[in-house]
N, C-alpha and C positions, 0 to 999 in steps of 0.2 A: 503494500500500500504506500509505504513511504517513498519508494522509488517512483511510482506513478505520480504521486504528489509532486516530486521534484521535477519530473518531466513536464507535468502540467504547468507549473510555475514557469519553467524555462520557456515553454512556447509563448506565454503571455509576455514575458520580457522580450523575447525575440521580435514579438509583433510590435512592442513599443519601440524597440530600436529601429525596426524597418519603417515605421511611420515617421520617425525623426529623419532618418536618411533620406526618405522620399517625400519630404514634405511639400515641395512644389508640385510633384506628380499628384499628391492627393488634393491639393487645392485646385489645380488646372482641371482635374477630373470632376470635382464637385462643381466647379463653375460651368464646365462643359455639359454635365447632366442637367443643371438648372436651366441653362439657356436652351439646350436641345429639347428637352420635353415641353418647355413653355411654347417654343415655336411650333413643334409638332402638335401640341394641343389646340393651339389657336387655328392652325391649318385645318385640323380634322374636325374640330369642334367636339362638344359633349353630346352625349345620348343618355341624359339622366331621366329617371322615371319622376312622376310627379309626386311620389311618396304616399299616394292614396290607396295603394293596393294592400288590401287586408285580407287577400284570399287564403282560405284554409281548406285544403281538400278534405272531403268526408263531412263538411258542415253543411247545414241546410242552405245557409246564404250562398255557399260556393255552388251548391247544385243548381239553386235558382239562377245564379248568374250565368252558369253554363248553358241552362235551359234558354233563357232569354237571348243569349248570344246567338243561339241557333235558330230561335224562332221569331224573336223581335229585337234584332240588333239596334233599332233606333232607341230602345229603352235603356241601353247599356253605354252609348257613346258619349261624347262630350256635349256639354250643354251649358248655356248661360240663361239665367232668368232676369227679365227686365221687369222691375217693380214700378207701377204707375200709381201714384196717390194723389187724389184730389178730392177735398172735402165737399166739392160741388157735384161730384160725379167723376168717375175715374178718367174718362176721355171721350171725345167726339169720334164719330167713324172717320172723318176726314183726317184727324191727327193720327188715328191708328193706321190708316192705309199708308200715309206718308212714312210713318215710322217703320212699318213693315217693309216697305219697299227699300228703304235705305239700309236696314239690317240685311236684307237678302242680297244686297249688292256688294257685301263685304266678303273678302276672300275666305274660304274654308266654312262658310255658312251653307248648310244644306236645306234647312226648313225653318220657318218662323211660324209659331202657332198662336193664334189669337186668343185672347181671354174667353173662357167658356164656363158658365156657372155650373154646368153639369158636370165638369171636370174638376170642380173646386178651385178654380183659379180666378174667381171673382168674390169678393167679400159680401156678406149678407147685407150690408148697408150700401154697397155699390161704389164705396169711395176707394176701393183698392183693387187693381187687376194685375195679373201676371202675363207676360208675354214670353213664351218658351222659345228659345233659339237653339237649334240643334246644329251642331258642328261635326265635321268629318273627323274621323280618328278617335283615339282614345281620350280619356279624361285629361285636360289640361295639355294636350299634345300639340295644340295649334301654336304657331309662333306668338311671341309676345306682342307683336304689332297687331295681329288680329284682336286680341282682347283689349288692347289700348284703343283700336278703331271702334270696337263695339261700345266702349266707354263713352268715347267722343260723340259717336253718332246719337246714342240714347240720351245723353245728358244735354245735347243740343235742343232737345224737345222740351227741357224743363222751363218752367215759368215761375212767376211769383205764386201762382195757385197750384201748379202741377209739379209734384216732387218726382224725380226719377232716380231710381237706384238700381244697382246690379248685384248679382250673387252668382257664385260658381267657383269651382276649384281654381280655373284659370284666372278668373278675376282676382281672386285672394292672392295668387302667386304673383302677379305683377304688382299688386299693391304693397306686398310685404317689403319688397326691395331687399337690398344687401345689408350686411353687418360690419362694413369696413370701418365705420366710425367707432363701434364698440371694441373691435379687434385692435385699432390704433390706441384707444384709450388704455386698454389692457397692457399693450406693449410699452406705452410711456410709463405707466405705473410701475411695471416690472423693472425697467430702466432705473428708476428712481430708487427702488428697493436695492438693486445690485450696486449702484454707486454708493448708497449708504453703507452697504456691507463690505465693499472692497475699498472704498475711499479713491477709486479712480475710474474715469470715464472709459479708458481702454480696457481695463480688466473687466468692468460691468458690460462691456459691449460684446465680448467674445462668446459667452453663453448665448446672448441674443442672435448673434450672427450664425451661429451653429443651428439654432433652432430655426431661424428663418430660412436657411438654406435647405434644411430637412423638409420643412412644411412646404416651401415653394416647389421643390422637386416632386414631393408626394402629390400635390395638387394636379401637376401636369400628367404624372403617371396614372393617377386615378381617373383623370378625364379620358385618357386613351383606353384604360380598362373598361370605362363605362359602355364601350362598344362590344365588350365581350361578355359581360354580366350585367344583370340589372341592378343599378344603384340609384337609390332615391336622391332627389336633388337636394334634400336637406343634409345629406351626408357630408357635403363640402364644408358646411359650417361645424358639424361635429369634428370633422377632420382637423379644421384649423383650431378649434377649441382644445381638443386632445393633444395635437401635434405641438402647439406652442407651449402648453403646460409641461408636458412630458420632455419635450426637447430642452427647455430651458432647465428643467430639473435635472436630467441626466447630465448635461454639460457642467451645470452648477457643481454637482457632486465630484466630477473629475477634476474640475478647476480648483475647487476648494481643497482637495487633497494636494494638488500640485503646489498651492501657495503654502500650505502647512508644511511640506517637505522643504521648500526653499527657506521658510522661516526657521526650521530646525537645522539649517546649515548645508543641505544638499546643494549640488550644482544643478543647472537646468536640465541637463540630460538625465541625471540621476532622478530628479524630481518628477520628470514626465514618465520615467520607467516605473517608479514606484506608484505614481498615481493610477496609471493603467493597471498596474499589477494588483492594486488593492480596490480602489473606487471603480476602476474599470471593470472589475469582476462583479462587484456589487450591480453596476449598471446592466450587465449581461444578464444576470440573475433576475434583476428587478424587471427588465424588459420582458424576459421569458415569461414572468409571472403575470404580466399584464396581457400578453398574447394568449396565454393559456386560459386566463379568465374570460377573455373575449371569445376565443374559439368555443368555450363552454357553452356559449349562447346557441350553437348548433344543436345542442341537445334537445332544444325546444321544438325542433322540427318545423319551424316557421320560416317558409321561404322568403317572406318579405324582409327578414332580418339579414339574409346572408350577405347581400351586397354591402350593406352598411357595416356589418362585422367585419368582412374581408378588407374593406377599405381602411377602417380604423386600425384594425391589427397591422396592416401593411404600413400605416403611418407610424406606429410605435416602433416597428422593425427599422424604418429608414432613420428615424430619430436616434435609435440606439446606435446604428452603424456611424451616423454622423458624430456622435459624441466620441467614438473611439478611433475615427479616422480623420475627420476634418478638425476637430479641436486640438488633437496634437500637432497637427500641421501648423495651426494658428499659434499654438504655444512656442513652437520652434522659431516661427517668424518674429513673434513680439516678446519672447521670452526674457530678453536682455532688459527691455524697458520695464517689465513687470517685476523682474528679479531686484531692479534698483529701488523700485518703489516698495517693494515688500521688505527689503533689508533696512531701508531708511525708517520704515514704520517700526519695525521690530527693535531698532536701536533706541528709538524715542520712548517706546513703551517700557515701563517699569513693571508691569503686571504680567504674570505668566498667562499665556493664552488660555481661555477656557475656564479661568479660575472662578468667574461667576456661576458657571455651569456645574462645577465641582461643589461649590458651596450648596447650590440648589439640589444636587443629587444627595448631599450629606443631609440636608434638612429633610428630604423625602424619606431617606433611610431611617431617620430617627423615629419616624411615626408612619411606617409603611401601611399598617392597617386602617388608619384614619384616611390616608390619602386614597386608598384603594376603595374603600366603602363610600366615601363621599363622591368620588368620581363615577363609580358604577351606578349609584342611585340617580345622580343628576343626568348621566347619559340614558339610563332606563327610563326615567320620566320623560325625557324628550323623544325617546324611541316609541313610547306607548301608543301615540296617535297614529303610527304607521300601520298599526294593526286594523285600522278602520279606513283604510284608503279606498276610494271609489275610483276604479279604473275605467278609462273610457277615452274618447278623443274629443279634442277641442275643436269647435267649429267656428262659423262666422260670428256666432254670438260672443265669442272671446275675442274677437278683433278690437283693435283700438277704436275709441270714440272718434267720429269724424271720417271714417272710411266708408265707402259705398257699401261694402259688404255688411258691415255691422248695421248700417241704417237699414239695408233691405231686409236683414234678419229681424230686426226689432219690429219693422212695419208688418212683416208677415205674421210674427208672433202675436201682434196687437189686433190685428184685424181679422186674421184666419185662424188664430189659435197657435200655440206653441208647437203643437205636433205637426203643423204644416211645413216646418223646416226639416222634418225627418220622418216622411210618411213610410209605412210599412207596405210591402207588396206580398200578396199571397197567390200562390199558384195552386188551384185545386186540380187534381188529375182524376180522370174518371169521366162520368156522364155529366151533362149540363145539370141535371138534378142534383148530383153531389156538389157541383159549383154553387147552385142556388142554395143549398144548405149551408155551405160555408159562408156565403155572403149574408144570410140571415143571422148566423152565429156572430159575425162581425158587427152587424148592426145593433144586435141586442148586447154586445160585451160592454161593460161599464167602462172600460179603458179606451174606448174608441168612440169618435164623434159620429153619431148616427148618419148625419146627412152628408158626411164626407166619405162615405164607402161607395165606390164606383161600382157599376154593374159589371158582371163577369165578361171578360173579352176573350173570345177564342184565340188561342196560339196554335191550334192544330194539334194532331196526335192526342185528342181528347184531354187537352190541358187548357186552363182558363185562368186569366190574370185578374186579380182584384186588388185595386188601391185602397188602402184604409189609413185614415189619419188618427194617430192616437191624441188622447186629451192632454198628455204631458210632452214636454220637449225631448229632443233626441239625447240629451245628457242627463235626463232625469232618471234616478234609479228605478222609478216606477215604470218607465218605458221598457227597462230590461226586463222587469218582472212580467210585463205584458208580453213580450217576446216569448218568454218561457211559457206562460200561461197558454197563449194561442197554439203553440206547438204541441202542448199536451193535450189541449181540447180538440184540435182538428185532426190529430193522429198522423200516421205516415202517409196518408192519401193526400196530404197538403204540405206545400213548402211555405215556410215564412222567411221572407228575405228582405232586401233592400239594403242600403247603406247603413241605417240604424241597426238592423239585425246583424250585419257583418260585423260592426263594431262590438256587438255583444258577444259574438262567437270568438272574436280575437281576443277580447279581454278575459274571457272565461278560459280559453286555451292557455294563455300565459300564466293565469292564476293556478290552473291545474299542474302545469309543468314547471313552475318556479322552484318547487322543493327539490326535484331532481337535479335541476341546474346548480342550486346551492350546494347540494352534496358533492356534485362532480367537482365543482371549482374549489370548494374546500378541501376535498380529498386530495386532488393532485397538488394543490399548493402545500398542503400539509406534508406530502411525501417529499417535495422539494425542500422544504424547511428541515425536515429530519435528515436529509441527505446532507445538507450543508452544514448544520449546526450539531448534528448527532444528539438530538434531544426530542424526546416525545413532549415534554413539558412545554418547551418553546413552541412547537407546532400547535398544540392545544391552545395555549395562551394567545398566539397570533390569530388563530382562527376565531376564537371567542371575542377578542377585543375588536378585531376588524368588523365582525357582524354588529357589535354593539355600536360602534362609531357610525356604520352605514345606516343602521336602524334609526340612529338619532338624526342624521341628515335627512332621511326619508320622513321621519316625523315632522321635522321643522318644514320640510316641503309641503307636507299635507296641511300644516296649520295656515301656511301663507297661501297656497294656491287652491287648495280644496275648500277650506273654510273661510277664505277671503280675509285673513287677518292682515294687518298693516296696509300695504300698498296694492295688492293684487285683488282682482275680481275672483269670486268664487267659482269653481268649475271642477270638472273631473281631472285626475292625474293621468297624464298620457300613459296608455296601456303598457307600452314597452318600457316606461321609465324605470320601474324598480329593477328590472332585469339589466338594463343598460348601465344605470348608475352602480348597481352591485358589481358587475363584471369591471368596469373602469376603475372604481374607487377601491375595490378589493385589490387590484393589481398595484394601484399607486400606493396603497397602505403597505404593501409588501416592499416597496422602495425603501420607505423609511425604516420598516422592520429590519431589512437586510443591512441598510447602511449603519444603523445603530448598533445592531446586535453583532455585525461583523467586527466593528471596532472593539466592542466589549470582548469578544471572543480572541481578538489579538492580544489583549492585554491579559485575559485569563491563560492562554497558552504561554504567554511570556512570564507571568508572575505567579500564577496560582492562586491568586487572591480574588475571590469572587466579588467582594464588596468594592474593592479597589478598581476592579474591571468595569463595574457599573458606573463609578464616578468618572473614570478616565474616558470610557465610551461615550458618555454623555458630554463630558467637557469637550472632546474632539468633534462631536457631530451635532450638539444642541443647537448652535449657532447656525449651522448650515441647514438643519432641518427646519428651523423656524423660518429662515430666509426663504428656502425653497417653498415652504408652505405659504408664506406671504405672497410670493411671486404667483404661485397657482391661485391663490385666493383672488388676486386682483385680475388675473387673466380670465379665470372661470366666472368671477362675479360680474365682469364687464359684459358678459352675454346676457345677464339678467336685464340689461338696458335695452336689449333688442325688441322689435315689435312683435316677433314671433313667440307665442306662448310656450311652445314646445321647447325652443332654445333657452327661454327664461327659465323654465323648471329645470333643465339640464345644468345650466350655469350656476343656479342657486344651489341645488343639491351637491353638486360636485365642490363648489367653494365651500359650503358648510362642512361637508364631510372631511375635506382636507385640513380645514382649520380646527376641527374637533380632534381629528386624528393627531395632528402634529402637536398641539397645545395640551391636550388632555391625556391622549394615550401615550404618546412617545415620551413626553417630558413630565408626566406625573405617574400614570398607572404603571408603565413598563418598569421604571426604577423601583417602584414599590413592590412589584410582583417578583422581580429579580432579587430583591433583597430578602423577601420571604422565602424564595426557593433556595438561595445560596448556591453551593457547589452542585446540588442536585440538578440544577437547570442544565448543566452540561453533560448529563449522562444519558445513555441509551442502552437498552437491553442487548445483551450479547447477540441473540438471535436476529434482531433487526440490524444490529451493527454489521453482521456478516452479509445479510441479505441485501441491504440498502447500499446503492453506489455512492462513491465519495466524491462530492462537489466542494470545491474550495473557493471562497471569497475573500480570505484573509490576506492572501499574497505573502510576499516576503519583504516587508517594509525596511528590514535592516540589511537585506542582502543575504540573510542566512535562513536555514531551514527553521521553522517555528517548532515548538515542542510537539511531539507526536500526539495526536488526538486520542490515540489508544491508552494513553497513560495518564496518570494523575499529574497535572503540571506542577512544577516547582518553581519556587520564586528564584528568578535568575538575575533580577535588576534590583541592587540594593536600594537605590534611590526610590524606586516605586514601593518597596516594602516600607521604607521610612515615611513616606507620605501616607501610605495606608494606615500605618500605626498612628501617625498624628491626627487623621481624621477620625479614627476609632476613639481616640482619647477625648476628642472634642465632643 
């Protein structure tokens, strides 16, 4: 085992030497990659999906979608609704004819349906009417110019008395716009944090440059990949969100170790080698953990996830590679200026680096039970609301005030009833008599508006389509209960579908499969931790604490976005949000876990003093972890400023999770738990020790082989023992 360990260390050090010798090659290669894929992506263009695909094979909603695609494709294509509202009476025939003709003249418009009270598109008081515009292709597949032209033409008919608004997936898409402002704000805040940490604009810029190269290259590559697999359009925003946070985080870990080695007297080449041989290993393991957690989402069996998961996992891989190749090249180029700055700062400073964190660790170690109990109770209380999350999908009712889609949604809800924004469709199979019986059941059901149930329309093959309007809105839990009740009452001879029913199926599928996903992710991550740290206790501790911090973040998100506390409107939590947040944050939490514990393990293997190892590990990593968390917090938090509610929820939950994990878990709970475990934290049963592979993240910071993990370490550094005794006496 020791021979393999030495060979493994040598390979990493050789890689570090190669990166330094060929720094210009690495830099030119990254520039060529960024420029090349950007040009190619612009030339080829993107082929993103609209993100509205919630198909699930085997569900009633999917069976209905397939049936309608076969017999009534006009019911499944792209469409836009023009809402006309006039308190004097919705429109004159002349105005309607003019509007219809102008809409028909727009590219990609196939048909325009006039308002018809028999189809439920005219309000009872006659003040509101709906004009349905059918477009060719799939939902939101038309060019943005088409939707912009629809808005322009429809709005041109508005007057002081006639209000004209529009709704539809494509209209929402063009109104949402991009998030460049939020991303820029996040980067600026990250730069401020880095300057405060390093005291130098040059030093602060290197992690940012590394992350920007990685994210820019990945955006181009994912654009090209979108022609091969289905990737929703919102994936690019998630890619930037995760890529910037992870990219800066990984580069910061390596760069911080590099500065630490310079401060301890190493030359630039040695500092780079040691940084890659220690922090670089942590980055490799942490990146692998994030990717494993993301790929665990494939266990859900939901095809709509696969494109997003693949793209985000690919982003993490590219940022990890950039931290281990591009950053060493930049350190070689600018290392002299950084070294001068570091040595000047070290000469002026009279305090030993990390002294405040040593004192904090000592403070926690004096009262570990109090620190542990208070933290767990606080996190548990914050996590409790997550048990009552209502999963669903946000719609135009959650759009920003002042948008035409929100105005259209509110008008339809007010004049036609909230259920008009999410009608249900029932396909009765069999005879016309059976369809008539289904129609009567719908009319008599208390959850359905009686006069908003359309007569059965034949689809051929003894199938009949009925449109029914619920009394409650598409996001209401009562509507989900209605879907379940109708399916039970109508039996297998009828299908209950439509977008609202599809959302119900999607949310239910995620809820049912979420436990399996959690078990897979925790199990694989636990095996990795045991392989690295040779400890069951550490693996169990990491799993429990990560789940607790993620639960607290989800609970906070539920309070804000579902209950409408503070600044947000109330509404459902996006159905995939718990899964996505768990995958990303669990992986990111492993970053901090590995970075902190690997430094503790270094000290444990060097000195054999478990309590000293905790203090020194926190002293060397506490500042970096909190800085990295602060950067992730501002980058993720900036996405809460975007108009898209899904991205708001993602940014908020990830920012909250990172903040809680870094400040409460890593800086309070972990030192307390490690104090209570003592030397037993680093033990593994012999059977597992033989069975598990050996993975090393400690490296050889002194250029020598560390103490064998198979034996109980002995104190080999007298000064460390003296410091440990001094703290114990205090």
